C-alpha positions in Angstrom: -52.1 2.7 1.1 -50.3 2.7 4.5 -51.8 3.2 7.9 -50.0 5.8 10.1 -50.2 6.9 13.7 -49.5 10.6 14.5 -48.8 11.7 18.0 -49.0 15.4 18.8 -46.7 16.6 21.5 -49.0 19.1 23.1 -52.5 20.2 22.0 -53.0 23.0 24.5 -53.2 26.2 22.4 -52.9 28.5 25.4 -55.2 30.1 27.9 -57.1 26.8 28.4 -57.8 26.3 24.7 -57.4 22.7 23.5 -57.6 21.3 20.0 -61.0 19.8 19.3 -60.5 16.3 17.7 -63.1 17.0 15.0 -61.0 20.0 13.9 -57.8 17.8 13.9 -59.6 15.2 11.7 -60.8 18.0 9.4 -57.2 19.3 9.1 -56.0 15.7 8.2 -58.7 15.5 5.5 -57.7 18.8 4.0 -54.2 17.4 3.7 -55.6 14.6 1.7 -55.1 11.9 4.4 -57.8 9.2 4.3 -60.0 7.8 7.0 -58.6 10.0 9.9 -59.6 8.8 13.3 -58.7 10.1 16.8 -58.3 8.4 20.1 -59.0 10.4 23.3 -58.6 14.1 23.3 -54.9 14.1 23.7 -53.6 14.3 20.1 -53.6 10.8 18.7 -54.4 10.6 15.0 -54.7 7.4 12.9 -55.0 7.8 9.1 -54.2 6.2 5.8 -52.0 7.7 3.1 -49.8 6.5 0.2 -46.4 5.2 1.4 -44.2 8.2 1.9 -41.2 9.4 3.8 -42.0 9.8 7.6 -40.0 13.0 8.0 -41.9 14.6 5.1 -45.2 13.5 6.6 -44.3 14.9 10.0 -43.3 18.3 8.3 -46.6 18.4 6.4 -48.6 17.7 9.5 -46.7 20.2 11.6 -47.1 22.9 8.9 -50.8 22.2 8.5 -51.3 22.2 12.3 -49.6 25.6 12.6 -51.6 27.1 9.8 -54.9 25.7 11.2 -54.4 26.3 14.9 -51.8 29.1 15.0 -49.2 27.3 17.0 -46.3 24.9 16.2 -46.6 21.5 17.7 -44.1 18.6 17.3 -45.8 15.6 15.6 -44.2 12.2 15.7 -45.4 9.7 13.0 -45.0 6.0 12.9 -46.2 3.5 10.2 -48.6 0.8 11.3 -45.9 -1.9 11.3 -43.6 0.2 13.5 -46.4 1.0 15.9 -47.4 -2.7 16.2 -43.7 -3.6 16.8 -43.5 -0.9 19.5 -46.7 -2.2 21.3 -45.6 -5.8 21.0 -42.1 -4.9 22.4 -43.4 -3.5 25.7 -40.6 -4.4 28.1 -43.0 -4.2 31.2 -45.9 -6.6 30.4 -46.5 -7.6 34.1 -46.6 -3.9 35.2 -48.8 -3.0 32.2 -51.4 -5.7 33.1 -51.4 -4.5 36.8 -51.3 -0.7 36.3 -51.5 0.3 32.6 -51.8 4.0 33.4 -48.5 3.9 35.2 -46.5 2.4 32.3 -45.6 4.9 29.5 -43.4 5.1 26.5 -41.7 8.3 25.2 -42.0 7.8 21.5 -39.0 9.5 19.9 -38.6 11.2 16.5 -34.9 10.0 16.5 -33.6 7.5 18.9 -32.8 8.9 22.3 -29.1 9.4 22.8 -27.7 6.6 24.9 -25.8 8.9 27.3 -29.0 10.9 27.9 -31.0 7.7 28.7 -28.3 6.5 31.1 -28.4 10.0 32.8 -32.1 9.6 33.3 -31.5 6.8 35.8 -30.4 9.4 38.4 -34.0 10.8 38.3 -35.8 7.5 38.8 -37.3 6.8 42.2 -36.6 3.4 43.9 -40.0 2.1 42.8 -39.7 3.3 39.2 -38.3 1.4 36.2 -36.9 2.6 33.0 -35.4 1.2 29.8 -34.7 2.2 26.2 -35.9 0.0 23.5 -35.3 0.8 19.8 -34.6 4.4 20.7 -37.9 4.9 22.6 -38.0 5.2 26.4 -40.3 3.0 28.5 -41.0 3.8 32.1 -43.0 2.4 35.0 -43.9 5.3 37.1 -44.4 5.2 40.9 -47.9 4.8 42.3 -46.7 6.4 45.5 -45.5 9.7 44.0 -48.0 11.8 42.1 -45.2 13.7 40.3 -42.1 11.9 39.0 -38.8 13.6 38.6 -38.2 11.2 35.8 -41.0 12.6 33.7 -39.7 16.1 34.0 -36.2 14.9 33.1 -37.4 13.3 29.8 -37.7 16.7 28.1 -36.9 17.8 24.5 -33.6 19.5 25.6 -32.2 16.3 27.1 -33.7 13.6 24.9 -34.7 15.2 21.6 -38.2 15.5 20.1 -40.6 12.9 21.5 -43.9 12.6 23.2 -45.2 10.2 25.9 -48.2 7.9 25.9 -49.4 5.5 28.6 -49.9 1.8 27.9 -53.7 2.2 27.6 -53.2 4.6 24.7 -50.4 2.5 23.1 -52.5 -0.6 23.2 -55.7 1.1 21.9 -53.9 2.6 19.0 -52.5 -0.8 18.2 -56.0 -2.2 18.3 -57.3 0.5 15.9 -54.6 -0.2 13.3 -54.1 -3.9 13.9 
């Protein structure tokens, strides 16, 4: 058995309806995934399953989600080893210790295109930092600006399929599986 982390892109179903984590766990169990656990109500699922192709697992989860909740949601899956590597590779440890909620990573299904990552720099404020590591995009957002242009620029159209999680969530998921 392998431990996996699944990140849902958006769990808002429309008109103020969100996915209830108990329903997400039940969906995972119906798929035959073992020991499903969730972390906060933002679409983080940890489970165990036989070693399998990640893309196949993402497709199965997305199809089950659409069938269960009536809406397609992109789901990014990482194996435990890859998740622990992502967490250990945080390029902003000082900032993460000081302001964990301002440090985030956009976890990508496929590595973000280099030219798109470079183009993101034009959207970063002077007090924001950004880097790409193993195809994922790490950002330190400004405390001074409540809405970052950088966040809006890291969309599916520019970067490809991915979803962002702050350092608190990344770290807690690593603790769950580690």
